[in-house]
N, C-alpha and C positions, 0 to 999 in steps of 0.2 A: 660693176654691179654695186648697187646700194645695199647695205646690210642694216637691218633694224632689229631691235630686240622686241619680242612679244611683251606686251604690257597687260597685266591683269586689270579688271575693272577698278580695283582699288589703287592702281598706279604702280604696283611692284613690277620689276623686271627680273623674273626668276633666273634667266640665263646669265645676266650681268651679275646677279647676286652669287650664283654658283661660281663664276669665274673669279670673283674677288676672293673666294675662300681657297683657291688653289695656291700651291707653292709658286714662288716667283718664276722658276724654270718652266713650269707647266703653263703659267699665264703668258710667258714670252712665246712659247710654242703655239698657243692659241692665237696670239696677236699676229704671229708670222703667217699662219694659215688664213686668218681673216684679211690680212693685207694682200695676200696672193689672190684671194677670191675677189676682193674689191678691184684689183687691177686686171685680172684675167677672166673673171666670171667662173662659169662652171668648167672651164678648160684650164684652171689653175694648175701649173706644174707641181707635181709632188703631193697633190691633195687627192685623197681617196674618197669618192662619193659613192653612196650605196642607196638604192631604192629600197624602201621599207614596205610601204603599201600605198598604192595610188599616188597621190601628190606628196606624200610624206617621204622625205629623204633624210639621210644623215651623212655627216662627214667625220672623218677620223682625225684625231690630233695625237701625235706621238710625242711625248716629252718625257719627263721623269716617270709618268704613268700614262696609260692610254685613256683618252677621253673621247666621248662621242657627243655630237651636238646634232639634234634633230632640227630640220628646217623645212620650210615650204617656200616656193618661189611664186610670187604674185606679179601682176603686171607692172611694168616699169623698166627693166626687171628689178624687182626688189626681193631680196632674200630675208625672210623673217625667221630669226632664231627662236625656236619654240621651247626647247628643253635640252639640258646638258646633264650628263652623268659620267661616272668613271666606269670604264669597261672592266668587267671582272670575269666575263665568260665569252665564248665565241659568239653566242647568239644574244641579241638585244632582249632583255627581260620584258615580258609582256606588260608589267606594271609601268615601265618607262615608256613603252610604245603607247599605252593608253593615255598617259598624261599628254604626250605630244599630239596624239590624234585629237583629243578634246580641244587643245589649244589651236590646232590647225583649223578645226571646224569653226571656231570663233573667228579666226582671222579671215577665212574664206567667205563666210556668210555674213560678216559685218562690213566687208569692204565693198 
């Protein structure tokens, strides 16, 4: 599966920027998950995928801290990484979901 980062109209890549701020152990954990997804797609062993709403999904990354990355799959198959955040509760905060949903709509309706 091909993985791409959502890009804002100004050219920023928020998920990539988020990942750069993580401690090295957490970045390594994310890299391992992304490598598994590239190789095995949505059947990547050890990766937990969760449906959020409609076409919006997230996967979990366990490292020094728990991180979640929202994504959408478009034709190809291409996984577009929309938004990342550090998990601090059982349920995804509505603020984080709204950011991901807005970006997902941009991706789905501009392609």
